Every structure is written in structure tokens, then in C-alpha cells.
N, C-alpha and C positions, 0 to 999 in steps of 0.2 A: 344759619345753622346747617349749612351744606354738609352732608355726610353724617350728621348726628341723628341717632334714632330718637324719635319722639313717640308719644302715646296720647290718646285722648285723656283729658283731665277727669279726675274723680270729682263728682258733685260736691262742692264745699259744704253744702247743707247736710251731708251724710257723714261728716267727719266724726271720728271716735277718739276718745282720750282727751279732748279739749272742747270748748264751746263752739257751736256753729256760728258763723259770722252773721250779724244782723243785716237786713237789707241796706243797700246804699241809701244814705240820708244826709245830704249836705246840711249840717246844723252846727250851732255854737252852743256849748254847754259850760256850766260852771260847777266844778267839783273839787273838793279838797283845797279850795282857795285858788284854783287854777282856771284859766280860760282854755277850753278845749275846742279846737276847730276840727270837726269830723269830716272825713271823706273829701278832703281837698283834692281836686283833680290836677294832675301834673301831665302836661302834654309833652311827650318826648319828640326828638327830632324827626322821627318817621311818622308822626301823627298818632301813635299809640298813646292811650291815656292810662296812667296808673293812679292809685289812690293812696293818700297819706293822711295821718292824724297828727296835728300839731298841738302840743301841750305848752302853754305860755303863761308867764306870770300875769296876774291881774294888773291893770294899770295902763297897758298899751305902749310903753316905751320899748324901742327896739332892743333886742338882746342877741348875743351870740347863740347859735343853735347847735345841738348835738344830734346827729342823724344816726338812727339805728336801723340797719338794712338787713332783714332776714326773712326766711320763708314761713315762719311759724304762724303768721296771722297777726296783724296789728290790733285786732280785736281781742286777742288772748292776753289779757292783763289780769294780774292777780298778786296777792301777797303770800300765796302758798307756794312752797317748793317741795320737791320730791322727798319722801322719807330717806334719811341717811345723808342728806346734803348738809345738814348742820348749819343752815342759815337761820339766824335768830329772827323770828317774826317781827320784832321791833325795828329791824334794819330796813324794811321795804314797805311801801304803801300798796294799796290795792290797784294802783294805776301802772304797776311795773310790768313791762313786757318781758317775755321769756329771754333771759340772758342779756337784757337791755338795761340801760340806766333808768333809775327811778325818777319820774318827772317831778314828784313832790319835793325830793331833795334838791334836784338841780334847779327847778324854778325858784325855790326859796333862796338860792345862791346866785340868781340873776342870769339864768340860762333858759332857753327853750329846749324841748326834746321833741323830735319828730320820728314817728314810727311809720315805715313804708311797707306796702305790699308790692313786691317786685313784679315786673312784667309777667303776665300769664298766671299769676297765683291769686286765689280768692276772687275778688271782684275785678282786679286789674286786667286790662286788655292785653292781647298779644300772646305769643307762645313763650313759655318760660325757658330761658337758657340757664343751665346750672353752671354758673361762673362763665368766664370766657369773654371774648371781645364785645359781644352784644351787651352783657351786663356792665362792662366797663363804660361803654357809651351811655347807658341808662343812668349809671351813678354820676357821671359827669353832668348830664343834663339836669338831674334832680338836685344836685348840690348847687348848681348855678341858679336854678329856680328858687331854692331856699334863700340863697344870698341876695336875691333881688326883691324879696318880700319886704313890705313896710314894717313888719314886726321883727325883722332880722337886721343886725348891724352890718351884715355883709361878711361876717366871719362864721365859718362852719367847721365843726370838729366831728369826729366819729369815735364812738365808744361802744364796746360790747364784747361778748364772749363767743367763741366757736364760729359759726357762720357769720355772725356779726363782726367778728375779727377778720375773717378772710375777705369779706367785702371791703374792708379798709385797705388791705393790700391792693385790691383792684382799683379802688377809687384813687389812691395815692399814685398808682402807676398811670392812671388816666390824666391826673394833674389838673383838675378844675381850679381856676384861680381863687375861688372862694374857700377852698379847703385849706385851712391854716394849720391843722395838727390832727394826729390820729393816736389812738391808744388801743391797739389790738390785744385782747386778753385771750391767748391760747387758741390757736387754730393751726391745723396742718398746712403745709405749703407745697408739698409734693404729692399730687393726687395718686400717683402710681405706688410710691414707696410707703405712704402713710395712711392711705384711705382704701384704695383698691386692693392692695396686697401688702404683706409684710415679708420682705425678703423673697418676693415672688410667690408666696403662699396666699391664695385668695382669702380675703377677710369676708366672713359670712354672717357676722352678728350685727355690727353697727350699720354696715352698708345698706341692708334692706330697710332698716328703719329710716335712714336718710331718704331713700327712694320714696318711701311712703310720705314723709314730711313734705316733699316737693311735688306731690301729685294732685293737690286740691286746686282745681282750676275750672273755669267756665269754658275754656278753649282747649289747649293742649300744653304739654310740658315735655322737656327733655327727659328721657328715661335713663337715669344714671346706671341703674343695675344692668339694663340691656347693653348699654354702651361698654361697660366694663367687661361683661362676659364676652362681648365681641372682640375685645382687645386684651388678650391674656398677657401680652408682652408690652413693654413700654412703647409709647406711640405719641405722635404729635398731638393727639387728642388731649393727653394729660398735660403736656408741656404748656399749652396755651391757656390753661385755666386761670392762672393768676397774672400772667404777663411778666415782663422783666423787672424783678423786684429791685435791681440795682438802680432803676430810674426813679425810685421813691426819694423825694427831696424834702418833704415836709417834716417838721419835728415829730418825733415818735417816742412814746412811752410804751414799751413792749413788755408784756408780762407772760411768762411761761411757768410751767410747773414740772417737777420731777414725778408728779403723781398722775400723769396722763400718758404712760407708756402704751403704745399701740394706737394712739390717736394724735394728740397735739404736741407732745413734748419736743420731738425732733424738729417738726416743722416750724414751730414758733422760734426756736433757737436759730435755725437756719435762716428764717426770714429776717430776723434782726441782723444777722451777720451780712446778709446780702443787701440790705437797704443802703442806699447812697446818702441818706440824711446826714448832714453835718451835726445835727443836734438830735441824738437818739440815746435812750437809756433802756437798760434791760434789768428786769427784776425776775428772779426765779425762786419760787417757793415750793414747799413740799406738802402743801395742805390740799384740802378739797377745793376745786376751782370756784364753784359758786359761792361757797362760804368766803373765800378770800376776796372775791370780786366785790361782794356787798359789805364786807366788814368795815366798820367806821374808819379805821386807820387807813384802809385802802382807798376809801372814797375821799379822805382828806388829801391823799397824794394825787388822785385823779383831779381834784379841784385845783390844787396848786399848779398842776401841769397846764390845765386849760385856762386858768386865770392868766398864766404867763403868756400863752400864745394866741388866745382868743380875745383877751381883754388888755393885754399889754402891761400887766402888773408885774412887779418884781416880787416873786414868791420864793426866791432863793434856790430854785431848782437847778440852776447852772452849777451849784456846788454839790449836787447829788453825785454819788459815785456812778461812773459810766455803767458798771455792772454790779448788781447787788444780789448775792446768792444765799439761800438758806441751806446750811449743811445739817442734814437730819441725823439724829442720834437714836432716840427712842420715843416715838409719839405717845406711847402709853404713859410715859412720865413727863410728857411735854418738854422734852429736851431737844434743843436745836441751837445752832449758832449762825448768825448772819456774817458773811464775809463780803469784802469788796474786791473787785478786780478791775484792771484797766481795760480789758477787752474780752470779747467772746468770739471764737472759742478760746479756751485756755491753751497753754503750750502743748506741744506734742511730747513733752518729756514723759517717759513711762518706764516701767520695768515689766519683765515677764515672770509669770508663775507657771511652771511647766507641769503638765499633767503626769502624774505617776499612777498608771492604771493598776499597778500591782498592789498598792496600799490605799487607793482612793484619796490621795493627797495632792495638793499643789505645792511644788517645791521650787526653790530659788535657782537651781541649776539643772541642766538637762538630766532627766531621769534615766535609769537603765531601761532597756527595751522591755516593754510590757504591753498588755492589752486587756480590755474588758469586753465581754460579749453579753448582750441582753436583748430582750424584746422591747423595742421602743414604744410599742402601743400599750404596754401594760407595766413596764418597769422604767426606772430612772437611774442613770449613771450620775454619781455625785463625787465631787472632789472638794476637799476642804483645806483651808489655810488659816492658821492661828497667828494673829499679829503679835509681835513681841513688844511693840511700842505703840502709843496712840498715833493713829493715822487718819488723815482725811483724804478720801478719794473724790475728786471733783472733775467731772468731764465724762466723755464716752469711754467705753472699753471695747475690746475686740477679742474674738476667740479664733485662733487657728486650730482647726480640728481635722485630724486624719481619720477618715471614716471608710469602713469597708462594709458592704451589704452582702450577707450570705443567706443561703437557703430561701431565695426569693422566688420560688416556683409557683406559689399560690396565685390565684387570679388577682389582678389588681382591684382595688376598691372601686375604681371607676373603669369599667370595661372598655370604654371608648378611648382610654389612654393606655395603650399597651406599651408602657415605658417603665423601665426600672428607675426609681427615684427615691428620694428620702427627704421628708419635710422635718427640718431640724429646729427644735424649740430650745432656747437657752434661757436660764434664769440665774441671776446672782442674788444670793440671799445673805442674811446676817443672823448669827447666833450670839446671844450675850454670854457672859462668863459662865453662867449656870447651864449653858447648852440649850436654852429656850430660844425659839425662833422670834425674831423681832420683825413685825410687819408694819407696812406703811399705807397711808391713804392711796387709793387708786380708783380710776374711772369715776370720779366725782361723788360716788355714793358709798364707797366701800373702804374697809380698813385692813384688808388682808393681802396687800400687794408686796412683792419682793423689792429688793434694792433696784433691780434693772431687768429688762427683758431684751432678747434678741431672737431673730428668726432668719432662716435661709432655706429655700428649696435647692437641693443639691444640684439639680440640672441647671440652675441659674448661677452657678459658682464662678463664671467668668468675671474677671476683675479688670477695671480700667486703671492701669498702673499710674497714669498721669493724675487722675482725680483722687486716687486713694492715698490715705496716710496710714501710718501704723495703727492708729486708734479708730480710724473711720474708713474701712474698705468700701470702695464704690463699685457696685455691680450694675452694669448697663441694662440688664434684663431685656436684651434684644434677641436672644436665641436660647436654645436649650441643648444641653449636653447630657444625654442619658448616662446612667451608671452602667458598669459591667459587673456581673456577679463575681465576687471574690477579689476585685481589683480596688486597692485603696485610692481615695482621692483626697486632695487637700481643700478644705473649705475655710473661707475667711468670713466669719459671722460678725456683723455689726451689732453691738450692744448699745442701746440708747443711753444718752447722757444722764448722769445722776450726781448727787453730792451727798456723801454719807460719811459719818465718823465711825471708826472702829477703835475702841479703846484697847489698850494692851490686854491680851487674854481673850478678846472676842474673835469670832470666827467668820470668815467669808466662805460661803458654800456655792460652788458652781454646779448647776444641775443641767443635764442634757436628756432630752426625750423626744419622742416623735408625735407629740400631741400637745394640746393647750395646757397651760398651767392654771389659768384662772377660768374655771367653769362653775357656774352657780345655777341653782334651780330658780325658776321664776318666783318673784315675791310680790304680794299684793301691794299695789300703789307705787311700785317701782317700774320704770321703763327698763327694757332689756339692754342696758348700756354697755354690758361687757363686750369685749372684743373676742370674737370666735373665729375658728378656722375649721370648718367641717368638711371641706373638699380636699382631703389629704391623699397623698400618693404613697405614704409610708408602707413598705412591704418588707417581709423577711426579718432576719435578725441583724442587729448592728454589732460591729466590732469597732471600738475606739482604740487607736494605736498610739503609743507614746515611745519615746526613746531617741537616741541620736539620729536615727534615720527618719523617724516620724516625730517631728518636733512640735507636737500639739502643745499649745500654750495659751494662757489667758494674759492679755496685756492690760495693765491697769495704769491709770494716770498717777503721776507723782510730781511734787514740786522739788526742783533741784536748783542750785545756784546758777545764775546767768552764765552762759558760756559753757556749762558742763555738757558732756556728751549725752547722747541718747542711744537706746538700743533698738534695733529693728525687729 
């Protein structure tokens, strides 16, 4: 962990918000019809010992095993989920780890489940590394240890959500021979662009919670918050976290959602695209992620996948569509449609809707020269477009925005950063024919999300032309270009992927402001899962410019006949 900032561990027995771990006790238990091996020691290649719990069917015959690797504590098992998650209590047993497969279900279907406490967390020895090469080595060693147990057939899979999905990226990159298949459900894959910042704007809501989750240790842990603060620009620290995803060769059933903008949506989709697996499938839903993970129909697909690659059974999954997408319509009326596609990402076919600042509209041809001025910290600039025919938008979007910052002589919000800048927040929303806003599930627990979100710190506006496409601009985030008062700049804002149906007469609304769209007060029993950006540089008044010279436009994905042209 050379060059990485660490910190002393927080005493695990003082943990808040979840149970404290029991003392280490190597024992065998019988619960819910399962044989449970508690606190099995796994000695890693450097002599460090970590501890795992194995849940196995009664009877003693060898079974394939699913590994759940996460930082939350293998002792934290429960059938309760957070309010708002919409997980039916009948779907999971009291032995279920957080975001992990339920041992009662899987053991009943001829599998074992193993929950691990990684190096340096809870009772496990060593210093905890938050992803990276050391964790990949530890995953390799643990998977090979599992494969060699008398209660394992030698076939190991991995299944889980969020951190438990990201650890699958790492394990598959490491390539232990006993790892036969993975099913990562929703995890970011670009530490800088999806976790540390959004468009270069520091994320300050979820990130501190993660730092707390990985602090409980009898030794020491990597301090992700301190490391991110020390690296405000993209850095090799971020790049090495998951390793080269193109080296992943094992079969993969990857699940993403449109409902996790600001956290997992972009990264899960990009991870699927990058994986080198010849046998890989992508499912993208628009629901709450924990509900979808534990729903009976989802577990049936998980079982079919692992039966195929861990048991060698023919469950027909080779006939699954390569990509299966839920196109959202109106969640309140439970309207959506599933579509298939040959690959992800979809084509770059798109069209532009030009900003008309004079009448707050999006129009199909360049608008006359116009502008709108507003206070981005208190007001919102909005532009609307009414669809004349039923339309499905599937994929990412992008916004080319000409922005001028005026009257910015007041002191900056952060006096240590005497730089003129603008933190741009973009939302795409939907209105039904009656003009009522249609909202969607977001951030696992909420129902008030827009169609899509995008972000960009204006000083990070530099573009990598080689890596960029019309719908996905790529910002290297390796330097800053301050703004000059009164001088317009062109910003290319990435808007994360979505799939949404707009019926004829329904309206797309583009909103631009200098602050977060999703801000909620604390609620009893709910963790602060929302994504926040509180370290903003926004100053002065903004002017958005449109017209022939300032071609501000929203690019939206469309389906066109093969071979047809596309617009830049």
C-alpha cells in the first residue's frame, strides 16, 4: 500500500447502526436446516489470516459455493431491510448478509454460501486495502482455498450487490482457476468519475458513509476519504482499483439499473462492455436495486445461471438475449416494457434538440440567437420538448452548453480556491400529457428520481477527442482551466444512460442549475444514501447562450435504419 494514506482502525465493538461482532469462536452450528461453520481461518499467501463463515446444506456432500466478499461484517445477517427498499420480508431469511445471497435459498438448491471479512476488517488480520492489487491477491487466495475444501466441488461463483459486485470484477481479473462464473449486480467501475467525483465535482454524501463502513478494524485501514481529498484530479490511484476489466474471461451475468444515477448505473454498464468474457449477459432494470436482487423471478435467473456454469446443467441460458433492457414509462401505473438488444452500448445514432433560450424550448433546428440569465444557486433554467409520436430513448445523452459567468466578484464559497468556476448540474425529466411530473425509483430507497442526471465542473471541460463520442464525452480530469468573467465557454456534459418511453404528447424537460437536484432531509431508519455535492465552486450569475454561433444542444439517442447517417 505504498503511497496510500491509512488510519488506525475503529474498534469493531463500538460500531453503530449494526450489531457488534461476537468474539471469535471457531464452532459448528445448525440453523434453519443448514450447517454453519463459523470463523474458519483462511491463511493468505503473506501469512495474514482472515475469517470466513460457511453456510452449507446438511448431509455433507460437496457442493459448489458462492462467495460474498464485502466490508459490512459477516456477522451482520438479518431478514430486515431499510424502509423504502420494498423487499418483501418473505423473500429472505434471517441468515442473509447485507447485499449478499440468502444462504437458506441457495443451500436448499444445492449450493454453499461463504461470507468473508476481508483483510484488516473486523477480526481479520492485516491492513485493509480498499480494492486494488492486494485485495485481488486476497480474493485469488480465498477462492482457491474454498475450491480445495472437502465440502466444495471445486467450483466457486460470486454473487452480490455494490461492493460485493465490485469484488467480483477484481476476482475475475485475478483469474483463480476455481472461479467458474460471476454475477455482479450494480457497482461503479470508475472510482474517479462515479465515486470520488461526478464530472469533477466532489461527491460528499455517499463517500463519507463508505469511509465509515470500511473503518472497523483491530489494526488499520486505507482511508478512502483522505486519499480522495489528496487527489482532486484523476490519478493512477483510481485506475488500479479494479484492474484491467478486459482480462475477465469467466461467464458473467451482469445486472445494472437506470435507478442508480450518481452511483452504479454508468459503471456497471461500462464494466459489462469492457469484460472480455465470451459468455456474458446484461440485464438493466428501472426498479429499486435491493428489491430487484431478491425478487423471486430474479433469483430464478441467478439459479439458472449458476446451475449452468457451476453444475454443468443445461438451463437454456445460452438462448437468453445478450442484452435485456427495461424501458420505463410510468412507475406509478407499473408501466414498462422489456426490450432485447444484440450488444451494449447501443448505436451512436442520435439527433439534436437545440436550446431556444428565448422561449425555453428545445427545437429541432438551430434556434435564433438568444440567451437566458439566472442565479444558478437559487434558480433553474428549463427547456422543454413535446414528442409528436411515441418515442423510446435508450442509452446515454449529452448536452453541449455554451455558458458565460457574469458578476462573479463575490468571495468564492471556498476561500482556498480563488478560481472562477461553475459546477453544472443537469437533469432530464418527463411530464405526462396532463403536465404532471413522472418520477422514477432512485438511490435504492426513493421514488422521486428524474429520467437522467449529468454533471460537469466547468474547469474540467477539456475533452479527449479520441475517447469521446457524440453521446458520451470523455473528460480526462487531469487539469483545470479557470473561467474568465464574461467569456463564453463550451461545455460537453455527459448524461448517464437511461431507457424511457415518451408517448405522443408527453414532454421531455431539460433542467440546468448550479446545485444538486436530489436533496432530502434525514429520515428515521434510513441511511443517508443520497448522492450529494456540498463543496461547490458556483459563483455569480450564469448566462446560457443559444443560436447559430452558440449551438447549445441536447443530443438524444434514436433508432434509425442500418447504414443511415448520424449527426454530430
